[in-house]
Each structure stands twice: as C-alpha cells, then as structure tokens.
C-alpha positions in Angstrom: 2.4 4.9 -17.1 3.6 8.3 -17.9 4.4 11.5 -16.2 3.7 15.1 -17.3 5.0 18.3 -16.0 4.9 21.9 -17.0 6.5 25.1 -15.9 7.8 28.4 -17.1 11.4 29.0 -18.3 13.7 28.7 -15.3 11.3 26.8 -13.2 12.5 23.5 -11.5 9.8 20.9 -11.9 9.9 17.5 -10.2 8.9 14.4 -12.2 8.8 10.9 -10.6 8.7 8.1 -13.2 6.7 5.0 -12.2 5.4 1.8 -13.7 2.6 -0.6 -12.9 2.4 -4.3 -13.8 -1.3 -4.9 -14.8 -0.6 -8.6 -15.1 -1.0 -11.5 -15.6 2.5 -11.4 -16.9 5.4 -11.5 -14.5 8.1 -8.8 -14.7 11.5 -10.4 -14.1 14.3 -8.2 -12.9 17.2 -8.5 -10.4 18.0 -5.0 -9.3 14.8 -3.2 -10.3 13.1 -2.7 -13.7 14.7 -0.8 -16.5 12.8 2.4 -17.2 13.7 4.9 -19.9 13.0 8.6 -19.2 13.3 11.0 -22.1 14.3 14.5 -21.2 12.5 16.8 -23.7 14.6 19.1 -26.0 15.2 22.5 -24.5 15.1 21.1 -20.9 17.8 19.9 -18.5 17.8 17.3 -15.8 19.2 19.2 -12.9 19.2 16.4 -10.4 19.2 12.6 -11.2 19.1 9.7 -8.8 22.3 7.8 -8.2 20.7 4.6 -9.6 20.1 6.3 -13.0 22.5 6.2 -15.9 22.5 7.4 -19.5 20.7 5.1 -22.0 23.4 3.9 -24.3 24.2 0.5 -25.8 27.0 0.1 -23.2 24.7 1.0 -20.3 22.0 -1.4 -21.4 24.5 -4.3 -21.9 26.0 -3.5 -18.4 22.5 -3.5 -16.8 21.6 -6.8 -18.4 24.8 -8.4 -17.0 24.0 -7.3 -13.4 
C-alpha cells in the first residue's frame, strides 16, 4: 500500500503508513512488521512515532535480532 499527501510550503500534513497482507503467504514478525517510509527531498518529518527508527544497516540488524 502507499500513502500520498500534498500541501503548500509550511503546511503540516499527516501521513499514516499501512500495509495489507493479501495472502496466501504468512507474514512472520515478532514486534510488528518492518515498514520503510521515505521522506521526500525538501520535506521534514516533524513528528515521528516512538517505535520508528532511522533505516540504516545497524537499525535493520538490531530489528532482526529483537
């Protein structure tokens, strides 16, 4: 799934990422699925949930070990 948003310069726009398993495959995860959100160039994430972290090699390795 994807999310789209638009606004004028200076606007705060809310985007809620989501995913849907259309099966028949099973998604295996322990603490929630990993979802990558790309912040477009020229924009800023002004508020991010506490469960989010930067997507780096270290963050991915840490998430897989959880």
